[in-house]
Structure formats: structure tokens, C-alpha cells
C-alpha positions as CSV (number, residue, x, y, z in Angstrom):
1,X,45.6,24.7,-2.7
2,X,44.8,24.1,1.0
3,X,42.7,21.1,2.2
4,X,39.7,23.9,3.2
5,X,39.6,25.1,-0.2
6,X,40.6,21.7,-1.7
7,X,37.2,20.7,0.4
8,X,35.2,23.5,-0.8
9,X,36.0,22.8,-4.2
10,X,34.8,19.4,-3.5
11,X,31.7,20.7,-2.0
12,X,30.8,22.6,-4.9
13,X,31.6,20.6,-7.6
14,X,29.3,18.1,-5.7
15,X,26.1,20.5,-5.5
16,X,27.2,21.2,-9.2
17,X,26.7,17.4,-10.2
18,X,23.2,16.9,-8.4
19,X,21.6,19.9,-10.3
20,X,23.2,18.7,-13.8
21,X,21.7,14.9,-12.7
22,X,18.4,16.5,-11.7
23,X,17.8,18.7,-14.3
24,X,18.7,16.3,-16.8
25,X,16.1,13.5,-15.8
26,X,13.4,16.1,-15.0
27,X,12.8,16.4,-19.3
28,X,12.6,12.2,-18.9
29,X,10.1,12.5,-16.3
30,X,8.2,14.8,-17.9
31,X,7.6,13.0,-21.3
32,X,6.5,10.2,-18.7
33,X,3.6,7.8,-20.5
34,X,1.2,9.1,-17.2
35,X,-1.2,5.9,-17.8
36,X,1.6,3.7,-18.1
37,X,2.4,5.7,-14.6
38,X,-0.3,5.6,-12.7
39,X,-0.8,1.6,-13.9
40,X,2.8,1.0,-12.6
41,X,1.4,2.7,-9.1
42,X,-1.6,0.7,-9.2
43,X,0.8,-2.5,-9.5
44,X,2.5,-1.5,-6.1
45,X,-1.1,-0.4,-5.1
46,X,-2.6,-3.9,-5.3
47,X,0.6,-5.4,-4.2
48,X,0.2,-3.7,-0.8
49,X,-3.3,-4.7,-0.4
50,X,-3.1,-8.6,-1.8
51,X,0.2,-8.9,0.3
52,X,-1.6,-11.6,3.1
53,X,-3.9,-13.0,1.0
54,X,-4.1,-16.8,-1.0
55,X,-4.8,-17.9,-4.6
56,X,-6.7,-20.3,-3.2
57,X,-10.4,-19.9,-3.4
58,X,-13.0,-20.8,-0.8
59,X,-15.6,-23.2,-0.5
60,X,-17.9,-19.2,-1.0
61,X,-16.3,-18.7,-4.5
62,X,-18.3,-21.8,-5.5
63,X,-22.1,-21.1,-5.5
64,X,-24.3,-23.0,-7.8
65,X,-25.8,-21.5,-11.0
66,X,-29.3,-20.7,-10.8
67,X,-29.9,-23.3,-13.5
68,X,-27.5,-25.9,-15.6
69,X,-24.7,-24.9,-17.9
70,X,-22.2,-25.9,-20.4
71,X,-18.8,-24.9,-20.2
72,X,-15.9,-24.8,-22.1
73,X,-11.8,-23.7,-22.6
74,X,-11.8,-22.5,-26.0
75,X,-9.7,-20.4,-28.5
76,X,-11.0,-16.6,-28.9
77,X,-8.1,-14.5,-30.1
78,X,-5.3,-15.0,-31.5
79,X,-2.4,-12.5,-29.5
80,X,1.7,-12.0,-30.6
81,X,0.9,-14.9,-32.4
82,X,-0.6,-17.2,-29.7
83,X,-4.1,-18.3,-29.0
84,X,-5.7,-17.1,-26.3
85,X,-8.2,-19.7,-24.4
86,X,-10.8,-18.7,-22.6
87,X,-13.5,-19.9,-20.2
88,X,-16.9,-20.0,-22.3
89,X,-19.7,-20.4,-20.9
90,X,-23.9,-20.9,-21.7
91,X,-26.6,-21.9,-20.1
92,X,-27.7,-25.1,-20.9
93,X,-31.2,-24.7,-22.3
94,X,-30.1,-21.9,-24.3
95,X,-31.6,-21.9,-27.9
96,X,-31.7,-18.6,-29.0
97,X,-28.8,-15.9,-29.1
98,X,-28.0,-14.1,-25.4
99,X,-26.8,-11.2,-24.4
100,X,-23.2,-11.7,-23.5
101,X,-20.7,-10.6,-20.6
102,X,-17.2,-10.3,-21.0
103,X,-15.8,-11.4,-17.7
104,X,-12.0,-10.0,-16.9
105,X,-10.0,-11.9,-14.2
106,X,-8.4,-10.5,-11.2
107,X,-4.6,-10.1,-10.6
108,X,-4.3,-13.5,-10.3
109,X,-5.2,-14.5,-13.4
110,X,-8.2,-16.6,-14.9
111,X,-8.8,-19.3,-11.6
112,X,-11.2,-21.9,-10.7
113,X,-12.5,-19.0,-8.9
114,X,-13.6,-16.4,-11.6
115,X,-14.6,-19.2,-13.4
116,X,-17.3,-20.3,-11.0
117,X,-18.6,-16.8,-11.3
118,X,-18.9,-16.9,-14.6
119,X,-21.3,-20.2,-14.2
120,X,-23.2,-18.1,-12.1
121,X,-23.6,-15.5,-14.1
122,X,-24.2,-17.7,-17.3
123,X,-26.8,-19.3,-15.1
124,X,-28.7,-16.4,-14.5
125,X,-29.4,-16.7,-18.9
126,X,-25.9,-15.0,-20.4
127,X,-23.5,-16.0,-22.6
128,X,-19.7,-15.4,-20.6
129,X,-16.5,-15.6,-21.5
130,X,-13.9,-14.9,-19.2
131,X,-11.3,-14.3,-20.9
132,X,-7.6,-14.7,-20.1
133,X,-5.0,-11.4,-20.0
134,X,-2.0,-13.2,-18.8
135,X,-1.9,-16.3,-21.6
136,X,-2.5,-19.2,-19.8
137,X,-1.0,-18.4,-16.3
138,X,-2.4,-18.3,-12.9
139,X,-0.9,-17.1,-9.9
140,X,-0.4,-18.9,-7.0
141,X,1.5,-16.1,-4.8
142,X,1.2,-12.1,-5.0
143,X,4.4,-12.7,-5.8
144,X,3.5,-14.4,-8.8
145,X,0.5,-11.9,-9.6
146,X,2.6,-8.9,-9.6
147,X,4.8,-9.9,-12.3
148,X,2.3,-11.0,-14.3
149,X,0.4,-7.5,-13.9
150,X,3.5,-6.4,-14.4
151,X,3.8,-7.9,-18.0
152,X,0.4,-6.8,-19.1
153,X,1.5,-3.0,-17.9
154,X,4.5,-3.1,-19.7
155,X,2.5,-4.4,-23.1
156,X,-1.2,-3.2,-22.7
157,X,-1.6,-3.6,-26.3
158,X,-1.4,-7.0,-26.5
159,X,-4.2,-6.9,-23.4
160,X,-6.2,-4.2,-25.7
161,X,-6.7,-7.0,-28.6
162,X,-7.1,-9.7,-26.8
163,X,-10.5,-7.7,-25.0
164,X,-11.6,-6.6,-29.0
165,X,-10.6,-10.2,-30.0
166,X,-13.3,-11.2,-27.2
167,X,-15.8,-8.7,-28.1
168,X,-15.8,-9.6,-32.0
169,X,-16.2,-13.5,-31.0
170,X,-19.2,-12.9,-28.4
171,X,-20.7,-10.3,-31.3
172,X,-19.9,-12.4,-34.6
173,X,-19.9,-15.8,-33.9
174,X,-21.7,-16.4,-30.5
175,X,-24.1,-13.6,-31.8
176,X,-25.0,-11.9,-29.2
177,X,-28.0,-8.9,-28.7
178,X,-26.0,-7.0,-26.5
179,X,-22.4,-7.0,-24.9
180,X,-21.3,-6.3,-21.4
181,X,-17.9,-5.9,-19.8
182,X,-17.5,-7.3,-15.9
183,X,-14.1,-7.6,-13.4
184,X,-12.5,-7.2,-10.1
185,X,-9.4,-5.5,-8.7
186,X,-7.1,-5.6,-12.3
187,X,-9.9,-6.7,-14.3
188,X,-12.3,-3.7,-12.7
189,X,-9.7,-1.6,-14.6
190,X,-9.7,-3.6,-17.6
191,X,-13.4,-3.6,-17.4
192,X,-13.5,0.3,-17.8
193,X,-10.5,-0.2,-20.4
194,X,-13.3,-2.3,-22.2
195,X,-16.0,0.5,-22.5
196,X,-13.3,3.0,-23.7
197,X,-12.6,0.8,-26.3
198,X,-15.8,0.1,-27.4
199,X,-17.4,3.8,-26.4
200,X,-20.9,3.6,-28.5
201,X,-21.0,-0.6,-28.8
202,X,-20.6,-1.6,-25.2
203,X,-23.9,-1.8,-23.8
204,X,-22.7,-2.1,-19.5
205,X,-19.8,-2.1,-17.8
206,X,-19.2,-3.3,-14.2
207,X,-16.5,-2.2,-12.1
208,X,-15.2,-3.6,-8.9
209,X,-12.5,-1.6,-6.9
210,X,-10.9,-1.2,-10.2
211,X,-8.8,1.3,-11.3
212,X,-10.1,4.4,-12.4
213,X,-9.6,7.7,-14.3
214,X,-10.8,11.3,-13.6
215,X,-9.4,12.9,-17.1
216,X,-12.8,13.7,-18.9
217,X,-10.8,14.0,-22.6
218,X,-10.8,10.0,-22.3
219,X,-14.1,9.7,-20.2
220,X,-16.1,11.6,-23.0
221,X,-16.1,9.9,-25.9
222,X,-17.8,6.6,-23.5
223,X,-21.7,6.4,-23.8
224,X,-21.7,2.9,-21.8
225,X,-23.6,2.5,-18.5
226,X,-21.5,2.7,-15.6
227,X,-21.7,0.4,-12.5
228,X,-18.5,1.2,-10.3
229,X,-18.6,-0.8,-6.3
230,X,-15.8,0.3,-4.3
231,X,-14.8,0.0,-0.7
232,X,-14.8,3.0,1.7
233,X,-11.3,1.0,3.5
234,X,-9.6,0.5,0.2
235,X,-6.1,1.9,0.1
236,X,-5.2,0.8,-3.2
237,X,-8.3,2.6,-5.0
238,X,-9.6,5.2,-2.1
239,X,-12.2,6.8,-2.0
240,X,-10.6,9.8,-2.7
241,X,-10.2,8.9,-6.6
242,X,-13.5,7.0,-6.5
243,X,-15.1,10.2,-6.2
244,X,-13.1,12.0,-8.8
245,X,-14.0,10.0,-11.4
246,X,-17.9,10.3,-10.2
247,X,-17.5,13.8,-10.3
248,X,-15.8,13.6,-13.7
249,X,-19.2,11.3,-14.9
250,X,-21.5,13.6,-13.5
251,X,-19.6,16.9,-15.2
252,X,-19.8,14.7,-18.7
253,X,-23.6,13.4,-17.8
254,X,-22.6,10.2,-18.2
255,X,-25.2,7.1,-17.3
256,X,-23.3,6.0,-13.9
257,X,-23.7,4.2,-10.7
258,X,-21.0,4.3,-7.8
259,X,-21.4,2.4,-5.1
260,X,-19.3,2.4,-1.8
261,X,-20.0,0.2,0.7
262,X,-18.4,1.2,4.1
263,X,-16.7,-0.6,6.7
264,X,-14.8,-2.8,3.5
265,X,-11.5,-2.7,2.2
266,X,-9.9,-4.0,-1.5
267,X,-11.5,-7.6,-3.2
268,X,-14.5,-7.6,-0.1
269,X,-16.3,-9.7,-2.7
270,X,-12.9,-11.8,-3.3
271,X,-14.2,-15.1,-1.2
272,X,-10.5,-15.7,-1.1
273,X,-9.2,-12.6,0.6
274,X,-8.6,-11.3,3.7
275,X,-10.9,-8.7,3.0
276,X,-13.7,-10.8,2.1
277,X,-17.4,-9.3,3.4
278,X,-20.1,-12.2,3.4
279,X,-22.7,-9.4,3.4
280,X,-21.2,-6.4,1.3
281,X,-20.1,-9.2,-1.3
282,X,-24.2,-10.4,-1.5
283,X,-25.4,-6.7,-1.7
284,X,-23.0,-6.0,-4.3
285,X,-23.7,-9.2,-6.3
286,X,-27.7,-8.0,-6.1
287,X,-26.6,-4.8,-7.1
288,X,-24.3,-6.2,-10.7
289,X,-27.3,-8.6,-11.4
290,X,-29.7,-5.8,-11.6
291,X,-27.5,-3.5,-13.4
292,X,-26.5,-6.3,-15.8
293,X,-30.6,-7.0,-16.6
294,X,-31.5,-3.5,-17.0
295,X,-28.5,-2.5,-19.3
296,X,-28.5,-5.6,-21.2
297,X,-31.6,-7.3,-23.5
298,X,-32.8,-10.1,-22.6
299,X,-35.2,-11.9,-24.9
300,X,-38.3,-13.6,-23.8
301,X,-38.3,-16.8,-22.7
302,X,-40.7,-19.0,-24.8
């Protein structure tokens, strides 16, 4: 065989190999879990958005509660044979059970900044349980946070069970007459997941720039009022995806409010982040408080 023919044969065999390999891989791509694929894409997006951020809360994260609160670290769940500890906080003058909020941390974990917001919510007259989806770990760097978020993506059922038991704790042990959820970033997506886990039981959910879906089949069973808060310049949770989510909710005649704040990016309400915007964060907070007060039953104070 001539050299030319040998080169031609090698080229043909190479092309056959490429086509064969592509065909062999195609079924695997088609059968890949779309939810997991979307979650992995979200991990990459969050990694880009938080690349230059710090996990250390700034002074702006420590706004004092409006009234005295009592907080403690307690076990609220057992997942994969391990206890899960959260930040549990109530108004110090609480006598009768109050409405409750499940607070879900951002991608850094259950750090002091999240605890501070939980205290602030409790000061408004709520029982608050800030859950821990990272098993006691707190990220010090974006690389740490990425790894922890990936662990949850790889084991979503553990996170779901964590949330289920948090809800059960607030309903049965704390006696909360109504329960809502609130989360930011990673926790914003899990706040929506909480509504999907309790489609008829949860009384309100607040999503701060978290991963959303426009899958109407998933959203249809959910009967939970939603407040979605997003930034117009958020590249991790782009406005286009928010509008698709909003359109799906509208098609399904759901109870929802979507607010996209102009000129701000991802994590604009996070005082430790580079995108922090105090004005937009304050407006979002006021809207959040009004929404929670409207949908979570608060007994008249005596």
C-alpha cells in the first residue's frame, strides 16, 4: 500500500472513530438528569459571580433586631445518620407560638451573616430556623463554597430530607401556625425547592436571586405565594430565565410577585459581596417584610 493510501486510510479510520464515539456518547447525554445538569450549570454560574467575593460579613450585615431575641444552636434533623444543627431564634417576649420562617443560607454556608439576618427576622415577630445544608461546614473561600455546593448537588435527597425535617420541627415542636421559607443565592433556589416539597403546606416563599425553573409540570402542583427578588445585571441568574419563570407562573395562575431591581447584579443584598447595593438591598428587605407579614399569620399581641 502506498504512503498516500495509508494516510487516506488513517484519515478515514479517524473519522469513523469520531463518529462512533459521538454516537456512543449521545444516549448518555440524552438520559442525563436535566435537574442535575441545571444544578451543575448553576454551580459554575455562582463560581463566576462570587469569584472575587469574601466570606467575611461586613458591618452592614449586623443590623440589630427591632426587639430582643433569644438564639441557640440546636439539632433539628438527622440526615444520613448525622444530626444537623441550625440557628434557632425567637423573640425574647414570645408567649404563644408565632409564625415561622425556614432561612436557607447562601453558598458560603450558615455563617454569622446569615445568623444575623435570622435574628433580625425574629425581631419582627417570627420563630426562625436557619438550617444548615453543609453539615456544619462554612466556606472560607469561593473554592470551598463551590465544593460544598457541589456536594449538595450530588446528594440532593439529603438536602430535601434536611428541609423536610426542618419544616416538621417548626410545625410539631415549635407549634408554628404558619411557615414560610427564605433564602439567597444557593439558598434562594432551595427556598423554591421548599415550596415544591410542601406545595400545599408552605404559606410563603421568598427567593433572593436563586435558581428557578420554567417547567410548568413541576410548578403546577405548587400553591405557595412566591416573592422573587432579582438583579437586572445578574449574569448567574439572567433576567431572561427570571422572565421565563414569571411567564410560567402567570400561565398557571399562581400567586406571585417578581421584582427585578435595575442596575444591580447577583447577591446585591449580601453586604460581604462586591455587588452589594445598600439602596436596593433596603428596598428588597422592606418588600420582603411586607410580603411575609401578609402571608404568615401573626397572632395579635396581647
